[in-house]
C-alpha positions, -999 to 999 in steps of 0.1 A, spaced: 188 541 90 223 556 97 230 575 129 236 608 111 246 626 143 274 602 151 309 613 140 321 577 140 294 568 115 309 594 91 344 582 98 333 547 87 317 562 56 350 579 47 371 548 54 348 524 36 336 545 6 356 577 0 392 565 5 388 533 -16 372 553 -43 400 579 -42 426 551 -45 408 535 -74 403 568 -93 439 579 -87 453 546 -98 435 549 -132 445 585 -137 482 576 -129 480 547 -153 468 570 -180 496 594 -172 521 565 -174 508 556 -208 511 592 -220 547 594 -208 556 561 -225 536 564 -257 526 599 -267 547 611 -296 565 577 -299 569 565 -335 550 532 -341 581 516 -358 602 522 -327 576 510 -302 577 479 -281 553 452 -293 533 452 -261 527 489 -263 521 487 -300 492 463 -293 474 492 -274 470 510 -307 468 481 -332 456 451 -312 424 437 -327 425 458 -359 415 441 -392 435 442 -425 411 469 -437 418 491 -406 386 484 -387 383 475 -350 374 438 -345 352 426 -317 370 426 -284 397 449 -299 423 460 -273 431 490 -294 394 501 -294 393 496 -256 423 518 -250 411 544 -274 377 546 -257 389 547 -221 424 561 -222 425 581 -254 453 560 -270 453 562 -308 475 570 -338 481 604 -354 465 590 -386 433 571 -392 436 533 -390 428 527 -427 455 552 -436 480 533 -414 471 500 -430 477 515 -464 510 530 -452 522 495 -440 514 480 -474 534 507 -491 562 507 -466 556 543 -457 550 542 -419 577 567 -411 562 596 -392 532 577 -378 532 579 -340 510 572 -310 489 599 -295 476 598 -259 449 623 -252 426 629 -222 394 608 -228 361 615 -212 366 585 -189 400 598 -177 384 632 -171 357 614 -150 383 595 -130 403 627 -125 374 646 -112 364 618 -88 400 616 -75 401 654 -69 367 654 -52 373 624 -29 406 640 -19 387 672 -10 363 652 12 392 634 29 409 667 37 377 682 52 372 650 72 408 653 84 404 690 94 372 682 113 390 653 131 365 628 117 395 607 105 432 606 111 460 609 84 456 582 57 486 567 39 480 564 1 502 544 -23 529 565 -41 528 568 -78 566 565 -82 566 529 -70 539 518 -95 560 519 -127 565 481 -128 529 475 -119 517 498 -148 541 481 -172 527 447 -163 492 459 -168 500 468 -205 501 430 -211 469 423 -191 440 441 -207 415 419 -188 430 432 -156 425 468 -167 389 461 -176 384 447 -141 399 478 -126 376 500 -145 346 479 -135 356 481 -98 360 518 -101 326 522 -117 310 500 -90 326 521 -63 312 553 -80 277 538 -82 278 528 -45 286 564 -35 254 578 -50 221 583 -31 207 554 -52 226 529 -30 243 548 -2 224 559 29 250 586 38 248 602 4 210 599 5 210 617 39 232 645 24 208 648 -6 178 652 17 193 681 37 210 698 8 182 724 5 156 724 32 136 746 56 145 743 92 110 733 100 111 703 76 147 695 86 137 691 123 106 671 114 126 647 93 156 645 117 146 652 153 181 654 166 185 687 147 159 701 170 182 694 200 216 699 184 209 723 156 241 744 159 263 714 164 250 695 134 246 726 112 283 733 118 294 697 113 277 693 79 283 730 69 247 741 65 243 778 56 212 800 52 201 803 15 169 822 19 154 841 48 118 851 44 107 886 51 85 876 81 85 898 112 76 870 137 110 856 147 100 820 153 83 818 119 112 834 102 135 808 118 113 779 108 110 789 72 145 800 65 159 777 38 193 761 45 217 746 20 251 729 17 275 752 -1 307 740 -18 335 738 6 314 723 34 316 686 44 281 679 32 284 702 1 315 683 -12 298 649 -7 269 663 -27 292 675 -54 308 640 -56 276 621 -63 266 648 -88 299 643 -106 291 605 -107 256 611 -120 267 635 -146 295 613 -161 274 582 -158 249 598 -181 276 609 -206 294 575 -205 264 552 -203 266 542 -239 303 535 -238 302 516 -205 273 494 -218 296 481 -246 319 465 -220 298 459 -189 263 445 -182 236 462 -162 247 498 -168 218 522 -161 214 560 -160 219 565 -123 202 599 -121 171 587 -140 170 556 -118 171 578 -86 144 601 -100 121 572 -105 128 558 -70 123 593 -55 89 597 -72 77 566 -55 86 581 -21 63 612 -22 27 620 -29 27 638 -62 -4 659 -57 -11 694 -43 -39 719 -43 -16 749 -47 15 736 -66 15 728 -103 32 694 -97 28 684 -134 48 714 -145 74 708 -118 82 676 -136 78 688 -172 94 722 -172 131 728 -167 126 759 -145 98 774 -125 96 806 -105 81 817 -72 78 855 -65 80 861 -28 79 899 -26 50 896 -1 55 865 21 19 868 35 4 867 0 24 848 -27 6 852 -59 4 833 -92 26 853 -116 40 844 -150 60 874 -162 72 872 -198 85 836 -202 84 828 -165 64 797 -154 49 798 -119 53 770 -93 17 777 -83 -14 762 -98 -39 785 -80 -44 822 -87 -56 829 -52 -29 845 -29 -12 819 -7 11 824 23 47 816 16 48 793 46 21 772 30 40 770 -3 72 760 14 54 733 34 40 719 2 72 720 -18 95 708 10 88 670 4 98 674 -32 130 691 -23 137 666 5 132 637 -19 156 652 -45 130 656 -72 136 693 -76 164 717 -67 166 754 -60 185 771 -88 184 808 -79 174 828 -48 169 866 -43 149 886 -17 119 885 -41 122 853 -61 130 816 -58 137 796 -89 132 758 -89 146 733 -114 137 696 -118 164 670 -111 162 657 -147 167 686 -171 164 683 -209 
């Protein structure tokens, strides 16, 4: 288990995970921008043969992509195509009417993924720098990479390898495989009582660690007794905090992995839905039974609500289309409900979607 209270532990995490991922993501985005500058709007008849292969390499005489087509690969990952359909281009070649046909380079879903990862990792790096977790990091400059990018055009296997390396770095940053991200997931929404039980150093250094990770109060129960109020205040990691931005990074990876799974599986072996994989792993880590919670509904319904107007007696309530977290109709103290639901929050199986003085909405990790 990592020493979560050690600043050097997090400096190592930044150096070994965040910065290499930023470099990888930024390289791919810059390569796409290079392709756009060199190819977008360029007539196919005036194009260099190496660049022309990016839109026509591996295309049959009928205008279909052949197996292992370079053109299909560049279309899928970098949005490189023609301003006409391929069969139309093939017909135009036969008739000698290719004038006006040009390359188009648009932002693909994969490029959007790499761009968001680059932006997010840079944010984390800046926060780590401002907290003096790390020092200034020198990154490669885009303007010295022109020749490197030009050489890559002739090496499609190298580009495939770069994408594979980027994806693997993304996967390694998720709670599925990374202890630091898993720690962040466990504290992203948590009562102080459960936080201190799970991580005893928070009991001794609460303010120091709260400030370091950026924990903020999300929900404070209307309980008069101050010690109980403190124990059952729910804390969370908002955007802009060190922990909150790490959370956002792995959520970006989970989200795009789900969207790109089918495409990635065409080129790489062993691609799985990372969020689904984590959900199944998390289910194995907790006891999925409760006398007061409707656990089955927590994993089958997208959203469930808990009305907390009276923290001494939280009651089963299903107003209009609302579905209650509770399975019992007897009044239950809010503290008991939070104790029961905390392990599910801690494991990452459910999230808190909305909070007010009188209501807490929960959502399951895997939504329809």
